[in-house]
C-alpha positions as CSV (number, residue, x, y, z in Angstrom):
1,M,-61.1,9.5,-144.9
2,G,-64.8,10.8,-144.2
3,D,-67.1,12.2,-146.8
4,V,-66.6,15.9,-147.8
5,L,-69.7,17.8,-147.0
6,S,-70.9,20.5,-149.2
7,Q,-71.5,24.1,-147.7
8,S,-75.3,23.5,-147.8
9,E,-75.0,20.4,-145.9
10,I,-72.7,22.1,-143.2
11,D,-75.1,24.7,-142.9
12,A,-78.2,22.3,-142.2
13,L,-76.4,20.5,-139.8
14,L,-75.4,23.7,-137.9
15,N,-78.8,24.7,-137.9
16,A,-80.2,21.5,-136.8
17,L,-77.8,21.3,-133.7
18,A,-78.6,24.9,-133.0
19,S,-82.3,24.1,-132.9
20,G,-81.9,20.9,-130.9
21,Q,-83.2,18.7,-133.7
22,V,-80.2,16.6,-133.2
23,T,-77.4,16.6,-130.5
24,A,-73.8,16.0,-130.7
25,D,-73.8,12.7,-129.2
26,E,-76.5,11.3,-132.0
27,V,-74.2,12.8,-134.5
28,K,-71.2,10.8,-133.0
29,Q,-73.3,7.7,-132.7
30,E,-74.4,7.8,-136.2
31,D,-70.8,8.7,-137.8
32,L,-69.6,5.6,-135.7
33,A,-72.4,3.3,-136.8
34,N,-71.4,4.3,-140.6
35,K,-67.9,3.1,-140.0
36,V,-68.7,0.0,-138.5
37,R,-69.4,-3.1,-140.9
38,L,-70.7,-6.5,-140.3
39,Y,-68.1,-9.2,-141.1
40,D,-68.8,-13.0,-141.2
41,F,-65.2,-14.6,-140.4
42,K,-67.0,-17.9,-141.6
43,R,-67.3,-16.6,-144.9
44,P,-64.2,-14.5,-145.6
45,N,-64.6,-12.8,-149.2
46,K,-61.3,-14.0,-151.0
47,F,-62.1,-13.1,-154.4
48,S,-62.2,-9.4,-155.2
49,K,-65.0,-7.8,-157.4
50,D,-62.3,-7.2,-160.3
51,Q,-61.4,-11.1,-160.0
52,I,-65.3,-11.9,-160.0
53,H,-65.7,-9.7,-163.1
54,T,-62.7,-11.3,-165.1
55,L,-64.2,-14.6,-164.2
56,Q,-67.6,-13.7,-165.8
57,V,-65.6,-12.4,-169.0
58,I,-63.8,-15.8,-169.0
59,Y,-67.1,-17.8,-168.7
60,E,-69.0,-15.7,-171.2
61,N,-66.4,-16.8,-173.8
62,Y,-66.9,-20.6,-172.5
63,C,-70.8,-19.8,-173.0
64,R,-70.3,-18.8,-176.6
65,S,-67.9,-21.7,-177.4
66,L,-70.4,-24.2,-175.6
67,T,-73.3,-23.0,-177.4
68,T,-71.6,-23.5,-180.8
69,Y,-70.6,-27.1,-179.9
70,F,-74.0,-28.2,-178.5
71,S,-75.8,-26.5,-181.6
72,A,-73.8,-28.7,-184.1
73,H,-73.5,-31.7,-182.1
74,L,-77.2,-31.8,-181.1
75,R,-78.7,-30.2,-184.0
76,T,-81.3,-28.1,-182.1
77,L,-81.6,-24.5,-180.9
78,V,-79.2,-23.9,-177.9
79,Q,-78.9,-21.1,-175.6
80,I,-76.3,-20.6,-172.9
81,S,-75.5,-17.6,-170.7
82,V,-74.0,-16.6,-167.4
83,M,-76.5,-16.4,-165.2
84,S,-74.4,-15.4,-162.0
85,V,-70.9,-15.4,-160.4
86,D,-70.9,-15.9,-156.4
87,Q,-68.4,-16.7,-153.9
88,L,-69.8,-18.9,-151.1
89,T,-68.5,-21.6,-148.8
90,Y,-68.3,-25.2,-150.3
91,E,-71.0,-26.4,-147.7
92,E,-73.4,-23.9,-149.1
93,F,-72.8,-25.0,-152.7
94,I,-73.1,-28.7,-152.0
95,R,-76.5,-28.0,-150.2
96,S,-77.9,-25.8,-152.9
97,I,-77.6,-28.7,-155.7
98,P,-80.4,-31.4,-155.9
99,N,-80.1,-34.9,-155.1
100,P,-79.9,-36.7,-157.6
101,T,-77.7,-34.6,-160.1
102,I,-75.0,-35.0,-162.4
103,V,-71.8,-34.1,-160.6
104,N,-68.6,-34.3,-162.7
105,I,-65.2,-33.8,-160.8
106,F,-62.5,-32.6,-163.1
107,K,-58.6,-31.3,-162.9
108,M,-57.4,-28.1,-164.1
109,T,-53.5,-29.2,-165.2
110,P,-51.1,-27.9,-164.0
111,L,-53.2,-26.3,-161.2
112,E,-53.5,-28.7,-157.9
113,G,-57.1,-29.5,-156.9
114,N,-60.1,-30.2,-158.4
115,G,-63.3,-28.4,-159.6
116,I,-66.9,-29.7,-160.0
117,M,-69.4,-29.0,-163.0
118,E,-72.7,-29.8,-161.8
119,V,-75.4,-30.5,-164.7
120,N,-79.0,-30.2,-163.9
121,P,-80.5,-33.8,-164.7
122,S,-82.9,-32.3,-166.9
123,I,-80.2,-30.7,-169.1
124,A,-78.1,-34.1,-168.8
125,F,-81.2,-36.5,-169.9
126,S,-82.3,-33.7,-172.7
127,I,-78.5,-34.0,-174.2
128,I,-78.6,-38.0,-173.9
129,D,-82.1,-38.3,-175.5
130,R,-81.1,-36.1,-178.4
131,L,-77.8,-38.3,-178.8
132,F,-80.1,-41.4,-179.2
133,G,-82.0,-39.7,-181.5
134,G,-84.9,-38.4,-179.7
135,T,-86.8,-35.0,-179.4
136,G,-84.7,-34.0,-176.2
137,Q,-87.6,-34.4,-173.7
138,P,-86.1,-35.4,-170.2
139,P,-88.2,-38.0,-168.2
140,N,-91.2,-37.2,-166.1
141,K,-89.4,-38.8,-163.1
142,I,-85.6,-37.7,-162.4
143,R,-83.6,-40.8,-161.6
144,G,-79.8,-41.8,-161.9
145,L,-77.9,-42.6,-165.1
146,T,-77.7,-46.2,-166.6
147,E,-74.3,-47.6,-167.3
148,I,-74.7,-46.9,-170.9
149,E,-76.1,-43.3,-170.3
150,Q,-73.2,-42.4,-168.0
151,S,-70.6,-43.7,-170.8
152,V,-72.5,-41.5,-173.5
153,F,-72.6,-38.5,-170.8
154,Q,-68.9,-38.9,-170.1
155,K,-67.9,-38.4,-173.6
156,T,-69.9,-35.0,-173.5
157,T,-68.6,-33.9,-170.5
158,R,-65.1,-34.5,-171.8
159,R,-66.0,-32.2,-175.1
160,M,-67.4,-29.7,-172.6
161,L,-64.3,-29.6,-170.7
162,D,-62.1,-29.3,-173.7
163,N,-63.6,-25.8,-174.2
164,F,-62.0,-24.7,-170.8
165,T,-58.6,-24.6,-172.6
166,E,-59.6,-21.8,-175.0
167,A,-61.7,-20.0,-172.4
168,W,-58.8,-19.6,-170.1
169,E,-56.1,-19.1,-172.8
170,N,-55.6,-15.5,-171.9
171,I,-54.9,-16.2,-168.2
172,A,-53.1,-19.4,-168.1
173,Q,-52.3,-22.7,-170.0
174,I,-54.6,-25.1,-168.4
175,H,-56.1,-28.6,-169.4
176,A,-59.2,-29.8,-167.8
177,S,-59.9,-33.3,-167.4
178,L,-62.7,-35.5,-166.1
179,E,-61.8,-37.4,-162.8
180,V,-65.2,-39.2,-162.0
181,I,-68.8,-38.6,-162.2
182,E,-71.1,-38.9,-159.0
183,T,-74.9,-38.5,-158.5
184,N,-75.1,-37.9,-154.8
185,P,-73.5,-34.6,-154.1
186,Q,-73.2,-35.6,-150.3
187,F,-70.6,-38.1,-151.5
188,V,-68.4,-35.3,-152.9
189,Q,-65.7,-33.6,-151.0
190,I,-63.0,-32.0,-152.7
191,V,-62.4,-29.4,-150.0
192,A,-63.4,-28.4,-146.5
193,P,-66.9,-27.4,-145.8
194,T,-65.9,-24.0,-144.7
195,E,-63.4,-23.4,-147.8
196,M,-64.5,-20.8,-150.1
197,V,-65.3,-21.3,-153.6
198,V,-66.6,-19.3,-156.8
199,L,-69.7,-20.7,-158.1
200,V,-70.5,-19.7,-161.8
201,T,-74.0,-20.5,-162.7
202,L,-74.9,-21.0,-166.5
203,D,-78.4,-20.9,-167.5
204,C,-78.8,-23.4,-170.5
205,R,-81.9,-23.9,-172.7
206,I,-81.9,-26.8,-175.2
207,G,-84.9,-27.0,-177.5
208,E,-87.8,-26.6,-175.0
209,T,-85.8,-28.0,-171.7
210,E,-84.2,-25.4,-169.4
211,G,-81.8,-25.7,-166.6
212,M,-78.7,-24.9,-164.9
213,I,-74.8,-25.7,-165.2
214,N,-72.6,-24.9,-162.1
215,I,-69.3,-24.6,-162.2
216,C,-67.4,-24.9,-158.6
217,L,-63.9,-23.5,-158.3
218,P,-62.4,-23.6,-155.0
219,Y,-60.2,-20.8,-153.8
220,I,-57.0,-23.2,-153.1
221,L,-57.5,-24.4,-157.0
222,L,-57.2,-20.7,-158.5
223,E,-54.9,-19.4,-155.8
224,P,-51.5,-20.0,-157.9
225,I,-53.1,-17.7,-160.8
226,I,-55.2,-15.4,-158.7
227,S,-53.2,-12.5,-159.3
228,K,-54.0,-12.7,-163.1
229,L,-57.6,-12.6,-162.5
230,S,-57.7,-9.0,-163.4
231,A,-59.1,-6.8,-166.2
232,H,-55.6,-5.4,-167.1
233,F,-54.0,-8.5,-167.1
234,W,-56.8,-10.0,-169.3
235,F,-56.9,-7.2,-171.8
236,S,-53.2,-7.1,-172.1
237,S,-53.0,-10.5,-172.7
238,S,-55.6,-10.2,-175.6
239,A,-53.7,-7.6,-177.1
240,K,-50.3,-9.7,-177.6
241,G,-52.2,-11.7,-180.2
242,R,-52.3,-15.3,-180.7
243,T,-49.0,-17.5,-180.3
244,Q,-47.6,-20.1,-182.7
245,E,-49.0,-22.8,-180.6
246,Q,-52.5,-21.3,-180.3
247,L,-52.2,-21.1,-184.3
248,D,-51.0,-24.4,-184.7
249,A,-53.9,-25.9,-182.4
250,L,-56.4,-23.7,-184.6
251,R,-55.0,-25.2,-187.8
252,A,-55.2,-28.6,-186.3
253,R,-58.9,-28.4,-185.6
254,L,-59.6,-26.7,-189.0
255,Q,-57.9,-29.8,-190.5
256,K,-60.2,-32.3,-188.8
257,A,-63.4,-30.1,-189.9
258,E,-65.6,-32.5,-192.2
259,V,-66.8,-30.7,-195.6
260,P,-69.3,-32.5,-198.1
261,L,-67.3,-33.6,-201.3
262,T,-69.6,-33.8,-204.5
263,V,-69.3,-35.2,-208.0
264,L,-71.4,-33.3,-210.7
265,L,-72.4,-36.0,-213.3
266,G,-74.0,-33.5,-215.5
267,Q,-77.2,-31.3,-215.9
268,T,-80.3,-31.3,-217.5
269,T,-83.9,-29.4,-217.8
270,L,-87.1,-31.2,-217.5
271,N,-90.4,-29.6,-217.1
272,V,-93.1,-30.9,-214.6
273,S,-95.1,-33.1,-217.0
274,E,-92.1,-35.0,-217.8
275,L,-90.9,-35.1,-214.3
276,L,-94.0,-36.9,-213.2
277,D,-94.1,-39.1,-216.4
278,L,-90.6,-40.6,-215.1
279,Q,-90.9,-44.5,-214.7
280,K,-88.4,-47.0,-213.5
281,G,-86.1,-47.9,-216.4
282,D,-86.2,-44.5,-217.9
283,V,-83.0,-42.8,-219.1
284,I,-82.3,-39.0,-218.8
285,Q,-79.5,-37.6,-220.8
286,L,-77.2,-35.2,-219.2
287,D,-75.3,-32.4,-220.8
288,N,-71.8,-33.9,-220.2
289,Q,-70.0,-36.1,-222.9
290,V,-68.5,-39.7,-221.8
291,S,-64.9,-38.4,-222.7
292,E,-65.5,-34.9,-220.7
293,E,-64.0,-34.4,-217.1
294,L,-66.5,-34.2,-214.3
295,V,-66.9,-31.1,-211.9
296,I,-66.0,-31.9,-208.1
297,M,-67.6,-29.6,-205.8
298,V,-66.3,-29.0,-202.1
299,G,-69.2,-27.7,-200.1
300,Q,-71.1,-25.1,-202.7
301,R,-67.6,-24.4,-204.6
302,K,-66.3,-25.8,-207.9
303,K,-62.8,-26.9,-206.9
304,Y,-61.5,-29.9,-209.0
305,L,-62.1,-31.6,-212.4
306,G,-61.7,-35.3,-212.5
307,R,-62.6,-38.6,-214.2
308,P,-65.0,-41.4,-212.9
309,G,-63.7,-45.0,-212.3
310,V,-63.7,-47.9,-210.0
311,V,-61.6,-48.3,-206.7
312,G,-62.0,-52.0,-205.9
313,S,-65.7,-52.7,-205.8
314,K,-66.7,-49.2,-205.1
315,L,-67.1,-46.2,-207.6
316,G,-64.5,-43.3,-207.2
317,V,-63.2,-40.2,-209.1
318,Q,-59.5,-39.2,-210.1
319,I,-58.8,-35.7,-209.9
320,T,-56.9,-34.3,-213.0
321,S,-56.8,-30.5,-212.3
322,T,-57.9,-27.9,-210.0
323,F,-59.4,-24.5,-210.2
324,D,-57.5,-21.6,-209.3
325,E,-59.9,-20.1,-207.2
326,G,-63.3,-21.9,-206.0
327,V,-66.2,-20.9,-207.8
328,E,-69.7,-20.7,-206.3
329,I,-72.0,-23.0,-208.1
330,N,-74.7,-20.1,-208.3
331,D,-72.2,-17.8,-210.5
332,E,-73.2,-19.6,-213.6
């Protein structure tokens, strides 16, 4: 159905026809030109705007979890965000990435087929350098990974793919696993060159190093769940709340979290001059008696009381009682 003209637009068109400024043939040709759209059959758009938008929401969540993981793992400032979500042919994607680069081929079980996570070499070497205790600066000249570097980066890639499960949980229960790592994109052929793929480009900044992470998902990989890639399905799934399986998985992750455990032997107060005069062999008297129980801290909270002792050749503490509620150390 064509656009509805207002009365003023109708009057202007009639006046133009009456004055000879435009002819009826010109109006017909212009109307025909507006109805004709160019369409490239070599690049059919298989993903709708709604599906593209849903993928962007999925990977915005993925960026948040990935930022949290890298910030804690690398102990530096990390910022990751979605730069763009586009659909193009697989051949265009392969030609757009540098050589050499880090191409991670992965599976998304139970979906059939493979996807690609391409990590810019500057980002990959920055991660490896931080893991080896460096400042996170990539080398001046990009090169391929050594065997040791590839082994280290494989572990990082697997952790990056583990976050896929959480990002996709409102759409489908998938598990991403690494298949192989390649450095030459020309040797990677997961689908036909003319097959349509969706390309999610992430902007990644680690310290002073900036680069891109490209996630390539072929249409044939997402085809079984393509109908679920809609905003309606996403928000309806989010409103259902967490299932028991998700709660169990969350509980398992929390149980693996490490927390510092500290035994407080006692306290005392020294002035600056006394502190400066301390020498090797001096004895500092604490406020605890030998027979008193020691306070055991979990994080910054008083959690247990216990008695010191020896376990084999190591020092230890035996828990004798528990505080009803964790008490902040600053409360006193």
